[in-house]
N, C-alpha and C positions, 0 to 999 in steps of 0.2 A: 187670471193667469191662469190655466186647464189643469187639473189637477193629475198629476205622473202616475197614468196609470195603461198607455197599451204601446207603440210603436213603429217603428221606420216600416212601416207598412204605409204609411202616409208617403214615406219616401217614395215609395213606388206607385202614390199614388198620384207623383207628378207627371202625368202622359205624359209629352211630345218634349223631353228634356234635354242638351246636352250639358250633361252638367261634367266640366273641363277639371282632374284633377290637377293640383299644383305639380311641378315636377318632384318628384321623388317621393311624393306620397301612397300610403297602403292600399292595395286593391284589398277591400274587405272581404270575408269569405262566406261564401256562398254555394249550397251544398249539392249536390247535385238534382235532386228533389225539386229543393226550388225552382231550381233551372227548369228541370222540365215542367214544372205548374205554370213557370212565367212563359213557355213557347205555348204552352197549351192554348192560354189565352189572351194571347198578344192581343195586342189594343182592345180588347173586349171589355175591359173594367170590371164592374163585382155587379150581379145580383139585386136591384132595389131595394130589396127583400134584407140582403144582406149587412146595407146600413143602419145605424144606429138610430132608434126611432124621432130623437132632436137632433138629426144630421144636420151645421149650419148652409146654408149654401154658400160663405165668404167665409174665410179666415185669415186675420193678419197674424204670422210668426211673429214672436216674442221674445226679447229674450231671458234666457230660464227656461224658458219649453224645452220641452222633451219631445220624441218623436213618437215615444211612450206614449204619453200624453196627449197628446194631439191626436192621435190615429185613435182614441177612444173617442174621441168627438164624432167620430165619421164612420167607426164599426162597430159593431157586435162584440167581435172575433178578429181583434188588428194582430195580431198575432200570424193571419192571414195572407200578411202584403207581399208574398211572388205573386198572389193572381193580378195584386194593383201593379205590379212594377215589371209586369209585360210586354209595357209598351218600349217602341223604341230601343228596343234590348241594345241592339248596335250601338247606341248611340251613350249609354248614360255607363259610365265609369264607373262609375263609385256611387249609388242611390241612394245612398245617408246623409249627402250633403246638404242639410238646407238651412238655411239664415233667416236671422229676424230680419223682419221688412218684409217679406215674402207673403205675396195677399196666393190665399189656395181659392180659387173656386169650385164646388160642386157643379159637376154639369151633369145631367140625368139625358139621358136618351136609349129609346130602343130598349128600355127594360132594366139599364143599366147603369150606373154611374162610374165616373171616373174625377180624379181632380184635374184641377190645369193651373199655369202660374196665370195671375192676371197681371204682376208687377214686380220687379225683381230691385234690390236694392242695390246704390251706387256699388261699384266697386265688382256687381258682378256679370251675368247675361243682360240684355236688355230684350226686349219682347217686340217682335216686328208684325207685320204684318200675319192674322191668321195665327195668331199667338205661336209663332215660332219664337226660338228662341234662338238670340243672337250673339256668338261667345265672343268673353273676351278675358283675357288673360287673368286669373285669379291671382292674389298674392298668399304666401303664408298665413298671414296676420287675419287674414278672410275666414281661410279653410278653416284657423282654430276658433274662430267665431261658429263654426258648424252647430249646429242644433244635435245634442247627444242625445243615444238611445232611449238610456232612463238616466234616472238621478244621477248621475256620477261622483257626487261629494259623496254619495253616501255610502260609498264603494271604493274610493280613491283610498282613504287610509287602511283601510282592512287588506287590500292586495298587498299589500307589504309585509301586511306582521299575521297574515292567518297564514301558519301551516300544520300540517297533519302529518305524524311521523309512524310507519309502521315497524314492527319490532324490530326486523333489522337494521333500519333504520334509527332507531334508539342505541339499539346497541352500540353502534359506531360512530354517529353524532360526536364533531370534537367538541372539546368540555375546556373548559377554563379553571385550572388546576392550579392558579398563584396569582399573586400582586405583590408591585415592590412593598418594601417595608413589614412584610408579613399583613399586609393587611387583608380584610375579609370581605369585605364593599367594594367598589367602583363608579365612581361617576364620569360625567364629560371632563373629557380630558386627560384622564389617569391610564395609564400602561395596564396592560395584564399578560398573560400568560398561558397558551392552550396548546392542548396536545389533540390526537386524535386522528390525523389524516397527515398520509404521505405529502398532497397537493392542496399547499397552503394558498389560498382563493388572496382575492384583493382585498375583500369585504365580507362579513357576515351579518345575521341577526340572528339577536342573542334570547334565548326561551328559558324559562324557569316552569317548576312542576307541572309535566304534561298530566292529562289524567286521560282514562280509560275514552272514546267512544264508543259506548254499547250497542249495538240495534238492540230496539224496544222488545223486537218479538223472541229472538235467541240469546240474547243474553252474550252475543259472539264480539270481541273487540275486533272494530275494526279497523281501528288506529289509533294513536295518540294526539291532543289536541293540545300545544303550546302555547301557553301567555307569552306576548310579545316583551322585553325588554328594552333594549336600545338595540344600537347599531353601532359596532367597529370595523377599524380599518386595520388593514395588514401595515407594521411598521418592517420587521423581518424576519424572514423566514429561518425555522431553528434548522436542525441535524443532529449528529451523534461524536460525541467527542469520548477518546479513553481519559479516562483517571482511577489512576491506580490498579492498573489490570483490567478494569473494565469497561464496556462500553456503555455510555450515559447517553441519555436521549435530551437535547437542548429543546426547551419548547417554542413555538412558535410565540412571538409577541406581536401585543395587539394594541390599537388606542382606542378609548371609549370616545365613538362622534356624536354619538344621541343616544337619548338617554330617558325611558318613560318612570321604570322603579330603577333605584341600585341595583346594578350589576355583582354578583358573587360568586365565589368557589363555588362549583359544582352545577355550573349554568352551563346550557347548551347550544351550538350554533347551528345555524344552517345558511345556506349560502342564500344570497339575496338573488329573487327570483327577476328573470329578464324581464320588461317590460312589455306588458300584453297591450293590442290595439285597443283603443279606449271606448272606440264606438262598436259595442257587439250588434252581433244581428241576430234580435229575438226571433225564436219560432218553437213552433211543435215538436216534439218528437216524431220522429219519423216510425217506431215501435211501441208501443204499448208499453207501458212504463208504470210502473207502483211502488208506493215504498213510506218510510215515516220517518217523522223529525226524531233526529237524536238528540239535540241539546238546540238549547238557546244563546247566543253569543254572548256571554256576558255572568251577569250573576243574575237574572232575573228568572221567573219562576213561570211566567206569560210572556207576548209578545206579539204586537201589536204594525198596523201599519209603517212602513222604512226600517224594521228590524231586521237581524242576519238569525237566520237558522241553518242548524248542520243536518243533511240529510244521508239514509242509510243506503246511499245509493250515489256510484262514483264514476271514473271512466270504465273501468271492469264493466258495469254493467250498460253501458253506452250512453251516459248521462255526459252532455256537453256544454263548453259554456254559450248562454243564449238560450236555455231551455227554457221553453215555458211551461207552468206544470198549473194542474188543479190544485187549490189546496180544501181539504175533505173536514167535516164536523161531523162527529162518531153521531148514530143517534141514539137517542137513550130509553129505554123504557117506557112503556105507557100501561094506562090500561083502560079497554073500552067498556064503558060506564052504561052501554046505551042494550044492551042486553041484559036479562033476568039477575043473570050470576055474572058478574066483573068478568071480564078477562084478560091476560097480559098479553102485550101486543109490544112488536122492536119497531121503532119507529124509523126508516132508512137514513140513512149517510146523506145529508147532502153537501153540496161544493158551497162553501162560503170564503174563499180569496183565492188570488191567483199567485206565484212564485216565479220569480226568477234566478235562473241558475249564472253566477258569475265567476263560481271559480270549484275547480275539478280538482281531485285527488285517486288514487286507484280505486278506491271502496267507499268515499265518502266525499260531498260536496256543501258547500254554500251557495244560499239563493235569500234573496231580497225578497221580502213579504211586499209584494207590489200595490197590493189591496185586500182586505181582510174585512167582515163583519164582527168576528166573535175575537175574542183571545187564543191564541196558539201556544198550544202546549207540548210537552216533549210524547211521543207515542201517538201525533194526529199523523194522517193520511194523508197521503198524497198521489194526484196520476197526471197522467198525458192529461190535456184540459179537450 
């Protein structure tokens, strides 16, 4: 199985295809710039110089593959998928539905290259004369087996657990204030009482001990990263009652549904996020952007491939889900000993990894380290690829 490393660019490579979405399927976002590029090179493929040196002539998609991983087999810069998705654009409802057992053929012609489907798996389209695909109705089950853009299992749990609150949100976040029988800690199935909101939601995530995320360069607090404890459901809304001539608040009642760690009085609540689309669309930022690693998620001091890091740029800076970023290793001081008296020199920064942004907040984002040569530390630099 190919090493997870590059993207749905591959989906694009799939030349004249009529990919039919199942009823109600999601149309994944495509930016204006991507569409313009697609239209500009319609049916042209990519220059041979953009192919990976050892790009295979033939590849069979396997269960567990990712589009990112497959794409690196074929391209030097796989996030340039719009240049390969330009073919037959009016007939491609979803350029990301690629399935196990499909056979990909790399076709080279007139100094350019593109992929064609040699055969479809059962239940998908069949290939007719000239490589044309004859559409068949896809089932929901088959759509669920579509190859994901990136290693989905690495980020799926994090999508519900990661939350960054700004100062105002910290001050107003609902909080657990009591438990039955005067208990301080609660576990699965226990009741808890909370206050801090006039419109209780059906469910919440529970967090404790938010830590400040500080910009490595300026020291400015960008937000507060809260640590996930579990999930609770609303049992009963609160309100106000009159008691001895005073108006007294009645907290809303919660039931602890899931526990990662014991939940206690004082812990904060955050809404359960809406489910985002599962298959991200990796692409390079449309404008220059740069920043630094703020923190490594968890307790580690350094990070490697498939670990998650926080970045000091977010939605306010133009970062969005799916952005691919280059990771840089700082150049070290050295001495030139080839001259009579050795002189100090500063070695240049070197690119040594790739980040994939999958979760964004106002001023902070989270990214998966897709590939890296050396350990990643807080303060390391990133830029557009």
